[in-house]
N, C-alpha and C positions, 0 to 999 in steps of 0.2 A: 579377555585374552585377545591378543592381536599378533598376527604374523609369525612370531617366533618366541617360545619360552626356552631360554638357554639354561639347561639345568646345571647347578653347581657341580654335580658329580661328573657330568660330561667333560668338564674342563680337565679332570684328572687323566683323561684318555687322549688329549690332544697330542702330547709328545709320543705316546705309544702308537697312535695311528700314523704319525709321521714316519717313525722308524719301520712300522709294519709295511709301509708302502714303498720302501727302498727296493730297488731292483739291482741285480748284479749286471755287470757289463756283458755277460754271456746270454742274457735273456733278450728276446726280440723287442725292438723299440718301434714306435711309430715313425713313419718317414717324414714327419713334419714337426715343426716347433711353432709355438704361438707366443706372441707378445700382445698384451692388452694395454690400451691407453684410454684415459678419460678425455672426452672432448668438451665442448661447451655445455654449460648448464642452461636450462630454459631456452634451448635453441628454438623450440616451439613451446607454447604454454603447456606445462606438465610433462615435458620431455627433455631428456639430456642425450647428448651424442657420445657414442663410444666406438672404438675401433679395435678389431683383431688384426694383427699382422701375421699372416700365414706364410711360413717359410718352408720350402722343400729342402730338407737336409739329407735326402737320399741321393742315390746315383742315377735314379730313373725319373722321367717326367711323371707328374701326377695325372692320373686318369680321372674319370667321373664316377668311380665306383666306391666312394668313401663317404663316411659320415663322422663328424666330430661331435661328441656330446659333452655337456658341462652343466654344472649346478651354479645357481646364483640366487640371491635374495629375490623373491617373486616380483615380477614386473612384466608389463606388456611390451611387445616388440613391434616396431614400425619400420618397414623398409619400403621406400618408394622407388619407382622406376625399375628398369631391368638391372639385375645383379647377377654376377657370375656365381656367387655363393649366397644361398638363402639361409637366414637365421630365423628360427621360430621356437615358440614355447611348445614343449611336448605336453607337460602338465605341471602345475605348481611351480616349483623352483628348478625344474629339469628342462634343459634346452638342447637344441641340436642345430648344426649347420651342415649344409651339404651342397654339392655343385649343381647348378641348374643347366639348362640347355645352352646358356650363354657361355658356360665355362669351356674353354678350349683345352688348355693344359697349363702346367706350371713346371718349368724346366728346373733341373737340379741347381740348387743355390739361389734360385729366384724367390722373390717375396711378392705378396699381394695384400692390399688393404681391404678389409671388409668392414664397412662403416654402416651403422644403423642407429636408430633412435630407440630409447627405452623410456617407459613411464616412471613416475615417481622421481627419485633423486639418488645420487650416489655421493656420499660425503664421508665414507669411512673405508679404510683399507680392508676391513674384514668383510665388506660387501662386494668385493670384486669377484669375477668368475673364478671357479675352482673345480677340481675334480675332472679335468679334461681328459678324454680318452678317444681313441680312434677305432673305428670298425670298418673293415674293407669287405666288399661283396664281390665274389668271383663265381661266375656261372650260377648265379642265383642263390649262393650260399654265403652266409656271413662267416668271416674269420673270427678269431679270438680277439677280444678287446685288447688294445695296447695303450699304455699311458702316453700322454702328450705333454711334453715339457711346456710349462706356461710361466712367462715372466710378466708380472703386473707392474707397470710403471707407476711411480708415486703420483698421487692426486695433485693437480696443479693448484697453486696459491692457497694452501690450507689455512693460512692465517686470515684469509678473507672470509672464511666460512662462518656461518652463524653459530654463536656459542663457543668460538675458539677461545681457549683459556690463555689469554696473554698474561704478562707479569702482573698487571694491575688487578685483573680478576682473581688470580691466584692469591695475591696479597690480601685483597679484600675478603676473600673466602676464609683465609686463615686467621683473620683478625678475631674470629670467635674464640680462638684458643688463647688469646692474649690475657694475661692475668688469671689464668685458670689455677685454682688452688692445688697444692700437692695432694696426691692420692693418700687415702688412709686405708686401714685394713678392711673396712666394710664397703669400700668403693668397688663394687662388683657389678656384673651384669647377670640378670636384671637386678636393679636396686632393691634392697630389702626395705620393708615398711618402717621398722623402728630399731634403732641401735642405742643402747644405753651403757655407758661405762659403769662397772660395778666394783665393789671392793673385792680384793683377792689378788693373789699372785698371778702374773702372766704365766701362760703355759708354753713350754718349750718342747717341740716334737723333734726327737732325734733318736736314731737307732731303733729301739723297740717301743711299741705302743700296744696296750691291751684294748680289746674290743668286746663289749658285753651287749647282749640283745636277747629279747624273747623270741620264741620260735616264729611268731607271726611276722617278724621283721628279718627273718633269715636271708631272704633274697636280697634285700637292701644292704644287709651287712656284708654279704658275699661280694657285691659290686663295689662297695666302699673299700673293702680289703684289697681287691684287685687294683684299684686306683692308687691307694696309699702305697702299695708295694711297687706297682709298675711305673708310676709317674714320679713318686717322691722318695722311693728307696727305703721306706719304713717297713720294718718287720712286725707283722701283727701277731701277737702271742696272747696266751691266756692271762698272763699276769705281768704287769710292768708298772713303772712309777707313774706314767701318764696313762689315763684310761679314757676311752670313748665309750659312752653309754647311749644306746638307742632304747628309748622307753616310751610306753604309752602315756599320753597326756593324763594327768591326774583328774583334771576337770574337763571332760569332753565338751561341755557346753561352751568352753572358752574358744573352741575351734570355730572360726568364721565360716570356713568351708572345708571340704575334704583334703585340701592341700595345705592347710594351716600347720605351722610348726613353730617351735621355739628352740633356741640354742642358748645355753649358758656355759661360758668359758671362764675358768679360774681355778687356782689351787690344784693343778695337775688333773683336772677333770673337764671333759667336754661332754655335755649332756644335750642330746637332741631328743625332743619330745614331740609327739604328734598323735592324733587319734586314728590315723590310717597309715598303711604302708606308703602311699603316695606322699603324704606329708613328711614322713621320715626320709623318703628318697630326696625330696626337695631340700630338706635340711642337710643331708650329706653333700648335695651339690653345692650348697652355700659354703660349707666347710672346705671343700676342695677348691672352690673359687678363691677363698681367702689365702690358700697356699700358692696359688699361681704366681709365677714370677719371682718367688722367694728362693733363697739359698738355705741349705741346711746349716745350722739348726733352725727350724721353723719357729718363729716367735709369734704367738697369738696373744693379743692383749685381753685382759679380763673384761668381758662384755656380756650383755644379755641382748638377744636378738628375737624379735617377733615379726613373723612374715607370713604372707599369703598372697596369691594372685587375685587381681580384680576381675580378670576376664577368663572365662571358663575355656575358651578356645584360643590356643596360642600355637599356630601351626606354620608349616612350610610345605609348599607344593614342590614335588620333584617330578620332572618330565623325562621319563626314560623312553618315551615313544620316539621322539625326534632324534635324541642322542642316547644310545643305550649305555648303561653302566651296570656292572656286575653286582650280584647280591652282597659280596664282601665290602664293596665300596659304599653301598647303601647302609650297611651296618655301621660303618665308620661315621656316616652322616647322622645316623640315629644317635650314636654316642655323643656327637657334638650337639645335636638338638637337645638331648636330655640334659646336658651339662648347663644349658641356658634355660632349663625348665620349660622348653617347648613340649607340648603334650599331644600334638597331632601331626602325623605325616600324611599329607594329601598325595596319594599314589596315582599319578597320571600315567597309566600304563598303555594307553592306546590313543591314537590320533590319526590324522590323514596319512602320516608317514610310516606308521608301524603299529603292530599289536604285539605286546611283550609278555603276555601271561598265558600259560597253558590252560586250556579249557577242555576237559575230557568230553569227547563226543563232537567237538568242533576242531579237529586237528588242523584243518586248513588255516586257522587263524595264526598258528605259529609256523606251519610248514611253508606257507606263502607270505603271510602278513608280517612275520618277524624278520624277513630277509629282504635286502635291497641289493640290486645288481643289474647288470645289463640284461635287458629284455625288450622285446617289441610288443609282446602281448600280455605280460604280467601273469602268465599261467603258472609260473614257478616262483616268482618273487616280484616285489614292487620295484618301481623305477628307483635309480639312485637319487640321493639328495644330500645336501649339507656335506658334500665331499666324503661321504661314507664309503666311497669306492665302488667299483663295478663288479666285484667278486662277491656273490651272495653267500659264499661259504667262508669268507675271510673273517678274522676276528677284528672287527672295526666297530665304531660307534653306530654303524648302520645296521648291524646284524646282532641278533641275540634275543633271548626271552628267558623268563623265569619259569622253571618247571613248577608243577604243583607243590612238590616237596620243598623246593627252595622258598616259595612264597610262604608256606606254612611255617618254615623255620624262621623267616623274617618276621612274621607275625608274633611268634613266641619271643624272639629277641627284643622286638620293640616293646612288647607288653611287659617284659621284665624291667624295662627302663621307664615304664609308665607313659609310653608313647602309643597312642591309638592310631591305627592306619585306616584311612578312609579311601577306598578304591573309587576310581572314576571311570565310567564307561562313557566316552564321548558320544553323544547322540542328540538329535538326529543328524546334526552337522558334524564336521571334523571326523567323519566316520569312514574315510576312503579305504583305509587298510582293511577294515571289516567287510566293506562292500566288495572289494576286489577278492578277498578271501572266500566269500560266499559265492561269488561267480565261479571261482575255481572249483568249489564244491559242486556247484550245479553242473559244470562241464565234466566233472569226474563221474557223476551218477546219472546224468539225464538219459543215457541209452539203456542202462541196466535197472535203474530204480528211480523213475520219475518223481515219485512221492518224496523220496529222500533228497532228490536234487533240489526241490523247491521248498523243502521244509523250513529252511532258515534264510531264504532269499531276502535280501535287503533292497533290491532294485527291481525295476519293472522294465523288461526289454522294450516295450512299446513306448516308454517315456521319451518324449522329444523336448523336454524342458531345456532351456538354454540359460545358464547362469555362470557366474564366476565368483568364487568365494574371495574373501580378503586375501587368502594365500594363493589365489589364482588357480584353484582347482575347479574343474567343471563337472565333477562327478563324485562329490564327497558327502552327499546328504541321503540318509535313509528314506525310503518311501514309507510315509506314515500311514498310508491306506492299506498296506499289505498286512494281513494277519501274521504272516511269517516274520515280519519285523518284531512283533511283540513276543512271538515264540522265541526268537533269537535272544532278545533282551532278558526274558524270564529265565531262559536256559543259563545264560551267563550269571545272572543274579543268584540262581539256585546253586550253581557250582561255587561261586564265591562264598555263599553262606556255608556250604559244606566244608570249605577250607578253614573258615573261621572256627567252626564247630570242632574240627579235628585238631586245631591248635588250642582248644580249650577256651575259646573266646566267643563272645556274642557279637555278631555283626549288627550294628545299630542303624547304619545308613549307607547308601551307595550314592555317590555323586553322579548325576545323569548328564552332566555337560549342559547342553541346551543353548549354547552361545553361537552367535555368528552364522545363523542360517541365512544364506544370501537371497537377494531378491531374484525372482524368476523361477525359483525352485518349485517343483510340483505342478506348474501351470500347464505343462505338456504331458502330464501323466493321466491316462484314462481312468485309472483306479482312483486317483486323488480327485479328479473332476466328478466322478460318480459319488464319492464320499461327500464332497462339498454340496452337491445337489441334494443328497439324501438328508444331510444335517442342516440345510438351509444356510450354508456359509456364503458370504459375499466377498470375503477377502482371504488371502492366503494365510494370514495370521490365525485364522480359525483352525487351520490344520496344525499349526504349532501348539495351539491351546488344546486341541484334541489329543495330540501326542502326549503332552505332559500330564493331562488329567488321566489318560489311560494308564500311563506309566506309574503315576501316583497310586492308582488302584492296584496295579501289579505288585508294587512294593508293599502296600498294606496287606495284600493277600499273603505275602511271604513274611509278614511280621516285621516289616521295616518301614522307616520313614525315608523320604527322598531328599536329596540335596541337589543343588545345581547353580550354575552361574546366574547372574541377575536377570537374564532374559526369561528364565522360567517363571518369573513373577510379574512380568510387565505386560500391559496391554490387554489383559483378559477381561472377560465379562465378570460381573459381580458373582454370578453363579459359580464360575470356575474358581474365583478367589475364595469363596466360602469353602469349597472343597479342599483347595490346596493349602490354606493356612494351617489346618489341623494336621496335615500329612507331611509338612515340611520340617526337616531337621535343621536346615540352614540354607540361606540364599547368599551366595558369594558375590558381593558387589565389587566389581573391578574397574569399571569405566568411570573414573572420577575426574576426567579432564574437564576443563571449563565448559559449561553447557550441559554436562551430564552429572555433575557432582550432587545434584539434588536427588538423584535416583536412590541414594542410600536412605535418605529421610523418607522419601515416598514409599519405599519398600517396607521400612520399619513401621511407618504410620499405617500401612495397609495390613499390619498384623503378622508379618513374616519375621522369623528369627534371622537376623542379619549377621553375616561374617564379613568383616572388612578385609579387602585385599586390594587397596587403592593402587592403581598403576603408578601414580606419581610419587608413591612412597615405598612400595614394596616390590616392584617388578625388577628382578635382578638381571633381566636381559636388556634393561635400559642402560645406555652409556652413562659414565660418570660426568662427562662434559663433551664439548664439541670438537675436541681434538680428533683428527682423522685416524690416529692410532688407537683410540679408545674403542674397544669392541662393543657392539650392542646397537640398539635402536634408540630413537628419540621421539617417537610419536606421542609418548606419554610424559615427555619431559626428561630431564637428566636426573638420575637417581644414584646417589652415593650414600655412604653410611650416615652422614649428617642429616640427609633428607629423610631417610628411614626413621631415624630416632626423633625427628621433629613431628612425626605423625601424632595427632591428637584424636584418639578414638571417639571422643564425645564432641568434637568440633571439626567436622570434615572441611568446612570452608577455610579454616585457619591452618589446615595441614598442607 
């Protein structure tokens, strides 16, 4: 994972968030307006220049008692020499600017330029500053935040940018479609294994259709009926000229795996056979896929289909930590996933920017960690980011969480559609929301109940470590030497287990994160230094190894296997590898950029079960191309649907 996972569901809320932020003319406004413009790229090695133009739109001169906050893709700031207005990073992707002693005043109608340098690059309009708001301080007290109008000027010379899709590139890309054969009935996604035309009359679906099934396939029959009626206008009855039959496979040995199924169509009969409900479900999705795009009456040619998946794990990660989406939207996504026979939803519910799941006994995780808004101490909410707004109580992509009941309901909903949910607790890095929430818990109890205050602490007050994560956070890593860190993790794991049990399901694994622990972390922690000395560690990686082996034992103690990003299986001693191999459910290999693509093979050859999530094929937050209006990142390359479908799971180098 790098920088930003833009969840599909978050996109559904972009328009809603826009309208939610509209203000009436009667509401107070900030006395200033901002214009942002891009300056020269590489003005210094690794830096680009940009400028805010600050205009006083009020009737009074500006004093020195204000601060303007904004969000932007994480980057460092460099300002040289004396400046009337200072720009600095608060943390991560949250910035502020404020007047210095050099600032005299700004008369009504006047403007001033605030120019500074930033690290990295800016070549996309989606990466410009956003979420600007104003806070004024009077007599030592902050006023209410007020929105600041921001106009971002177009990026200069977009056609000169690397990867810009000019006419030639677009033409060459589309050549792959030249000469493509016409689609036939069985051309669906995912492709079926074998289709054979058979003797018999074609089947015409129109009006009424009968549906027969044994009791053990009742759930799959119910879902099929809902789709046939809701999407295709067919009335499902007990008796009709055309009949759909769901039946058990006569020869169960024929089933290659639990998802194997056959379909036979002809002579007014559609017969779907499988050894398991999951196989039947897959067969119904194939039938529905063959109806897509057709008009009534629906004509189905007489064919025999034999199909099963090659890969047991076919999943999608959804990140609701950075951009929240409600349970009803996630259910829609589950429906879509299931229609393409995906069977795993990787539930990324926590990260640096938020914690989105209620955990009984750790109320601060949602009371503080699920809310983002204006704050100077994060005692009630986290800093704003990703233009989620400055109101921690507003319905935006910045705020919200799933209650225990909502998550249990989601588990049941997904299970009915044969989608397994794998929850992820980001640790020890990417854990800022949890860390800040447990600090709030400490402050809540330290005077009345010191034991309760420190019971689940994830950080050490005496830690002087200096580090910066990939996302520019300086305080987002759990202290792995604290026993309270493991109490916290086990508490969350046990509560997750209880939710699955209440949903009537078994929790098989929890994804523990494990990625992107920055250099410099733990080096200033007295507790970590004590642990390193006690265990004879000479490098900081020993602490990472200690954490994952301890957590693997915690998982095993609770009857679970662990999963994690590729870092959980890299760089360990042979003793650690011997322990972890047998306790791992899956190692998610993501960094397949040139120079790191061999990690997949190294991990598999080292005895770990590998789950492929190649950034260059599957990361949906990568831009389609180099056009500045294309949203997304490009550190892992450009990713569009053709790149995704070109992934070869057994030949990473060719992907």
